[in-house]
Structures are given as C-alpha cells and as structure tokens.
C-alpha positions in Angstrom: -14.7 -1.1 22.7 -17.9 -2.7 20.5 -16.4 -4.4 17.3 -15.4 -2.3 14.6 -16.7 -3.0 10.8 -13.9 -3.5 8.7 -13.8 0.2 7.3 -14.4 1.5 10.7 -11.2 -0.1 11.8 -9.3 1.3 8.8 -10.7 4.6 9.1 -9.6 4.9 12.6 -6.4 3.5 12.6 -5.7 5.5 9.6 -6.6 8.4 11.9 -5.1 7.2 14.9 -7.9 6.4 16.4 -8.5 3.9 19.2 -9.7 1.0 17.1 -11.1 -3.1 18.2 -7.5 -4.6 16.9 -5.1 -4.4 14.3 -6.2 -4.0 11.0 -5.2 -6.6 8.4 -4.5 -6.4 4.9 -4.4 -8.8 1.7 -3.8 -9.3 -1.7 -0.7 -10.8 -1.8 -0.6 -14.7 -0.2 0.4 -16.2 -2.9 0.4 -20.9 -3.8 -3.0 -22.3 -5.5 -3.0 -24.5 -2.7 -2.4 -22.3 0.3 -5.8 -20.2 -0.9 -8.2 -23.7 -1.6 -6.4 -24.8 1.8 -7.4 -21.1 3.7 -10.5 -21.1 1.2 -11.6 -24.5 2.5 -11.8 -25.9 -0.7 -10.6 -28.9 -3.1 -7.6 -27.4 -5.1 -10.0 -28.8 -8.5 -12.7 -26.3 -7.2 -10.4 -23.5 -6.8 -9.1 -23.5 -10.0 -12.4 -23.2 -11.7 -12.5 -19.7 -10.3 -9.4 -18.5 -8.8 -10.2 -15.1 -8.1 -13.1 -16.1 -6.3 -10.8 -18.7 -4.5 -8.5 -16.1 -3.1 -11.2 -14.1 -1.6 -13.0 -16.7 -0.3 -9.7 -17.4 1.2 -8.7 -13.8 2.8 -12.1 -14.0 3.9 -11.6 -17.0 6.3 -8.7 -15.0 7.0 -10.6 -12.1 8.4 -8.4 -9.7 6.7 -10.2 -5.6 6.0 -8.9 -4.6 3.5 -7.3 -5.6 0.4 -4.7 -4.2 -2.7 -5.4 -5.6 -5.9 -4.9 -9.2 -5.6 -2.6 -11.7 -7.1 -3.9 -15.1 -7.4 -2.6 -18.3 -9.8 -4.4 -20.3 -11.9 -2.3 -22.6 -12.2 -1.4 -25.3 -8.9 2.6 -24.9 -9.2 1.9 -21.7 -10.6 4.8 -19.3 -8.6 5.7 -15.0 -8.9 6.9 -14.4 -12.6 7.5 -11.5 -14.2 10.6 -11.2 -13.0 13.1 -9.0 -14.9 16.2 -11.0 -17.1 19.2 -9.3 -18.8 19.5 -12.5 -20.6 16.5 -11.1 -22.3 17.4 -7.9 -23.0 21.1 -8.8 -24.3 21.1 -6.5 -27.6 19.6 -3.6 -25.9 22.2 -0.9 -25.9 21.6 2.5 -23.5 21.2 4.6 -26.7 17.7 3.0 -27.5 16.9 4.9 -24.0 17.7 8.3 -25.8 15.9 7.4 -29.0 12.9 6.4 -26.9 13.2 10.0 -25.3 14.1 11.7 -28.7 10.0 10.5 -29.4 8.0 11.7 -27.2 7.1 15.1 -27.6 8.3 18.3 -25.5 5.3 19.8 -24.1 2.9 18.7 -21.9 -0.4 19.4 -24.8 1.0 17.2 -27.0 2.0 14.8 -24.4 -2.3 14.7 -23.4 -3.4 14.7 -26.9 -3.0 11.1 -26.7 -4.3 10.3 -23.5 -7.6 8.9 -23.9 -9.2 10.2 -20.5 -12.6 8.3 -20.8 -11.3 4.9 -21.3 -8.9 5.1 -18.3 -11.5 6.5 -16.1 -14.0 3.5 -17.2 -11.1 0.8 -16.4 -10.0 2.5 -12.4 -14.0 2.7 -12.6 -14.7 -0.9 -13.5 -12.1 -1.9 -11.2 -13.7 -0.6 -8.0 -17.4 -1.8 -9.5 -16.2 -5.7 -9.5 -14.2 -5.0 -5.5 -17.6 -3.8 -4.1 -19.8 -6.6 -6.1 -17.3 -9.3 -5.5 -15.1 -9.2 -2.7 -18.2 -9.3 0.1 -17.6 -7.0 2.2 -13.9 -6.6 1.9 -12.3 -3.0 1.7 -10.6 -2.2 -1.0 -7.3 -0.3 -0.4 -6.1 0.7 -4.7 -2.7 -0.6 -5.6 -1.8 1.4 -9.4 1.6 1.3 -9.8 1.6 4.4 -12.1 0.4 6.2 -9.9 3.3 6.1 -7.4 6.4 6.9 -9.8 7.5 5.3 -13.2 11.3 4.3 -12.2 11.1 1.3 -13.7 12.2 1.6 -16.9 14.3 -1.5 -16.8 10.9 -3.9 -17.6 11.0 -2.7 -21.0 15.4 -1.8 -21.9 16.6 -4.4 -19.0 18.9 -3.6 -16.0 22.2 -2.9 -17.7 20.5 -0.9 -20.6 18.5 1.4 -18.1 21.3 2.4 -15.4 24.2 2.6 -18.1 21.5 5.0 -19.4 21.0 7.1 -16.2 25.0 7.3 -15.9 25.5 8.3 -19.7 22.7 10.0 -20.9 20.5 11.1 -17.8 18.1 13.8 -19.1 17.1 11.3 -22.2 15.6 9.4 -18.9 14.6 11.9 -17.2 12.6 13.0 -20.2 10.8 9.7 -20.8 9.9 9.9 -16.4 8.5 13.4 -17.6 6.5 12.6 -20.8 5.4 9.1 -18.7 4.5 11.3 -15.4 2.5 14.1 -17.1 -0.1 11.0 -18.4 0.3 9.2 -15.0 -1.3 13.1 -13.0 -4.0 13.0 -15.2 -5.1 9.2 -14.1 -4.0 10.3 -10.4 -7.3 13.5 -11.2 -9.3 10.6 -12.4 -8.5 8.6 -9.2 -8.9 11.7 -6.7 -12.1 11.6 -8.1 -13.0 8.1 -7.1 -12.0 8.4 -4.0 -14.9 10.3 -3.4 -17.7 8.9 -5.7 -17.0 5.6 -4.1 -16.0 7.0 -0.6 -13.2 5.0 -0.6 -10.9 4.6 2.7 -7.7 7.5 1.8 -5.2 5.4 1.3 -3.3 3.7 -1.1 -0.8 1.5 -1.8 2.7 2.0 -4.7 6.1 3.8 -5.2 8.4 1.7 -7.6 11.1 -0.5 -6.4 15.0 2.0 -5.8 16.6 -0.3 -4.2 18.1 -3.8 -3.9 19.5 -5.5 -1.4 23.2 -3.8 -1.5 21.0 -0.4 -1.9 19.7 2.3 -3.9 20.1 1.7 -7.8 21.1 4.6 -8.6 22.3 7.8 -6.6 19.9 9.2 -4.6 21.6 12.6 -6.0 20.2 11.7 -9.3 17.2 10.2 -7.9 16.6 14.0 -6.7 17.0 15.7 -9.3 15.8 13.6 -12.3 13.2 11.1 -10.8 11.5 12.4 -7.5 10.4 15.8 -9.5 8.1 13.3 -11.5 6.9 11.8 -8.5 5.9 14.7 -7.1 3.6 15.6 -10.2 2.3 12.5 -9.9 0.9 12.2 -6.4 -0.2 15.8 -6.0 -3.5 15.3 -7.4 -4.1 12.5 -4.5 -2.4 14.5 -2.1 -4.8 17.5 -2.4 -7.6 14.9 -2.1 -6.3 14.1 1.3 -5.0 10.2 0.0 -2.5 9.1 2.5 0.7 7.5 0.6 2.2 4.2 1.4 5.4 3.5 -0.7 7.0 0.0 -1.6 10.2 -0.8 0.4 11.8 -3.9 -1.2 15.9 -4.0 -0.2 17.9 -1.8 1.6 15.4 1.7 1.1 17.4 3.7 4.6 18.9 6.2 2.6 15.8 6.6 1.0 13.6 7.1 3.3 13.7 10.6 4.2 13.0 11.1 0.9 10.0 9.4 0.6 8.3 11.6 3.1 9.7 14.5 1.8 7.6 14.2 -1.8 4.6 13.6 0.6 4.3 9.7 1.0 3.2 9.2 4.8 3.8 5.5 5.0 6.0 2.0 3.9 5.7 -0.7 3.1 7.3 -4.3 3.5 10.5 -4.5 4.4 13.6 -7.1 4.3 14.8 -7.1 8.5 17.2 -9.2 6.9 19.3 -6.4 5.2 19.9 -4.1 8.7 16.6 -2.3 8.3 14.9 -1.8 12.4 11.5 -0.8 12.4 12.1 0.5 15.8 14.4 3.4 13.7 11.5 4.1 10.7 9.0 4.3 13.5 10.7 7.6 15.0 10.4 9.1 11.2 7.6 11.5 10.9 5.6 13.4 7.9 6.8 16.7 7.2 3.6 17.4 9.0 4.7 15.7 12.6 2.1 12.8 11.5 3.2 8.9 12.9 4.0 6.5 9.7 1.9 4.2 8.3 3.3 0.6 8.7 1.9 -2.2 6.1 4.3 -4.8 7.7 4.4 -8.3 9.8 4.9 -10.7 7.3 8.8 -11.8 5.7 8.6 -13.3 2.9 12.0 -13.3 2.9 12.7 -15.6 5.8 10.3 -15.9 8.6 7.4 -16.9 6.7 8.7 -19.5 4.4 11.2 -20.8 7.0 10.0 -20.1 10.6 7.9 -22.1 12.6 4.3 -20.8 13.8 6.2 -19.2 17.1 8.3 -17.8 14.7 5.4 -16.2 12.8 3.9 -14.9 16.1 7.2 -13.4 17.1 7.3 -11.5 14.1 3.7 -10.0 14.2 4.6 -8.6 18.0 8.0 -7.3 16.9 6.0 -5.0 14.8 3.4 -4.4 17.1 6.1 -4.0 19.4 8.1 -1.3 17.5 5.0 0.3 16.1 3.7 1.3 20.6 1.2 -0.8 20.7 0.2 -1.5 17.0 0.1 2.4 16.0 -0.4 3.1 12.6 -0.1 -1.1 12.1 -1.7 -2.9 8.9 -0.7 -6.3 8.8 0.0 -7.4 5.2 2.9 -9.5 3.6 6.3 -8.0 2.3 5.8 -8.3 -1.1 4.0 -11.5 -2.4 4.5 -14.8 -0.3 5.2 -18.3 -2.5 4.4 -21.5 -2.3 7.1 -22.6 -0.2 4.9 -20.5 2.9 3.6 -23.6 4.9 -0.3 -22.7 5.3 -0.2 -22.7 9.1 2.4 -19.7 9.3 -0.1 -17.7 7.2 -3.0 -18.8 9.9 -1.1 -18.0 12.6 -0.3 -14.7 11.4 -3.8 -13.5 10.9 -5.2 -15.3 13.8 -1.5 -14.4 16.3 -2.8 -10.1 15.6 -6.3 -10.3 16.6 -5.3 -11.3 19.6 -2.7 -8.4 20.6 -4.6 -5.9 22.4 -3.7 -2.2 20.3 -1.8 0.6 22.3 -1.0 -1.8 25.2 2.6 -2.0 25.4 3.1 -5.6 26.2 5.4 -6.8 29.8 8.6 -8.4 27.4 8.5 -6.2 24.0 11.0 -7.5 21.3 13.5 -4.7 21.2 15.1 -6.4 17.9 13.6 -8.6 14.6 13.3 -12.1 16.3 14.8 -13.8 14.3 18.0 -12.4 14.2 18.4 -13.0 17.7 17.0 -16.2 17.0 18.6 -17.7 14.3 22.1 -17.8 12.3 21.6 -16.3 9.2 25.0 -18.4 8.3 23.4 -21.7 9.2 
C-alpha cells in the first residue's frame, strides 16, 4: 500500500485497518547524551534547548506519535521523582484520615473550588504547543490525573498509605472520591478538546498499582474503593469515543480483567521478566469484544539497557509475533529509558520494526520472550 501519514497510520492501527508499517511512539527516551546523538547535535547544542533537542531526536527516529515528553535538562540527569519512605518517616496513617475529613462531603462543594477556565487553558496550551513545536509528530495525551488517583504514597509515603488502606479504608476511599470529582470535570474538558483539535482518539494513563510481587493492595480493596472513582473519571472520555491505554508496571496480571472491565482497551509497559506473557495478554478482549491495544516492544529493565542490538531486534519480533503480526501494536518503551541504554539499541529497535510487514506472520515466530530463552537471569 502507499505510505501513510503518521496520523493515518495511528488511526488505521487503532481501528484495526490495513497499515503500511507498525506505528511508533516516543516521549520516554531518556539520557541527554542519547537524545543529542539521535538528534545529530552536540551535547552542548542539546542543552541550549532540551525540548527541541528531544523533538529532533524523535523526528530522527521517525516516530508517529509522542506522549508528553520527559526530557533531561542536564547531561548526567537520570529519572527523578522516586518515592523513598525515609522522606516520610514522621507521617502516620492517621494523616490520611485528617486529609479525608478536610474534604467536603458533597460534589457541589468540591466543584465550587474547581477553576474550570484555568484547567481548560492549561490543556489547550499544551496542545497548541505540541502542534506548533513537534514538527508533525502527533500528540498522544498522557495526563495521569485522568486515569485514576491511586498513588497517595507520593504525599504520605508507602508505609502510611498502605497502613491507612488497612486501618482506615473509608478515609482513603474518600480522598480518591473527592479528588476524582475534579478529575472527572477535567476529563469533560479533555473530551471537548479531542474534538476541537481533531486528536487521535487515544489516551495513555493509569497509575502504578503493582510492584514486582503483584498488586500493592488487594484487588478486592481496589474494586470497592478505587475502581469506582476511576470509572467516574474516565466516563466522559469513553463517551467521546477515546480509547484508553493503562500503564502496566510490576506484576499486573491479577488486575488485567479489572482494567478492561472499567473501560480501558489497551495496556502499556510490561516487565516480561516477572512472567508476563504477551501471548496470554493478547487473548483478552474488551467487554465489547474488541482486540486490545498494546504500547510495548522496548523493555527498559532488561533488553534495552543490557542487551545487544540483536537482543533488541528479537524483542521487537516477539511483540510482533505475539500480536498476530502487529495487530494493535504501537512500538513504545515500557518506561523511561535510562542513561545506561546504548543509543545503538534505541536506533535498532525503531529501525527494525519498520522492516516487519504488518499482518504477515513470520516463518519462525518467537513463542516466548526471547530474553528468557537466550539469557540466564541468575548469571
């Protein structure tokens, strides 16, 4: 078929139609030196305008879409924003009860404090900037507040938060509920902007709910106190026809069915080393019997930082094989890549996926995650 534009490629893949190649996404490629190298500029030139350097790097990779880009502003900068419990050593679970009691009990009182014009202007400015600066790369919205507000550990630390989930579940639930009232209004704004800016009807959101051992709290607790607030938030987006892709760090296998039941129709990330099998995930369907969307292909915990160029190519092939020739597949990183990733591995991934013919099964497909077949995890 004739070459498609980036927007055409994203839309057709989203609709399950014929495409010329697998669409590629960017935004989570880290490391200033890597971005400068990809962009074909010096590190010093990159530092004069890091955002434009990151955009230029993604243009060189020929990505079709980009979520809100995370880009370093220093040469040795690594990912920041991690939560350490030592920072919350004086916080007790009762702090969440106090916070819950500070919220009004009615939607009307909560919304009286919501500045809708300001929120709309913030979102509008973001898209105006994306269309004026991203040089044709389609924006794929990624606003975490629109996919659930689970990580109260950012404010209270893990210990206080998790203890409060056990001791004061109603208080934790009230915090989620109160904050979700505002997020629902934000989702209504966003639904209108999808139409106004003619955006690709796709959104990446959904907070971390699991670690390497499984869900941080029980699925039963989530179903009672958390998921109803997520459904409330995303309802305006679903009504507007936006398909939502949920982030999947950790061992999320016990939660996949819940994600789909809430209204998500796609999954992103995957730490395959935890036993997650893309073939198994591809057997799931949405409640309306649609095939799932997958943002995946570049594992940042094993293959991308520690593998060879051939390892990277094999992982791309595995994702292609497991999705029946790339159906619903959008090449993307599992999380933000680090400074330790060889730039050659990034280039290899984005180059190799363009050689794979969509919908055409390969003669010798990978039936398991290649790293598990070719590497000894204990060595």
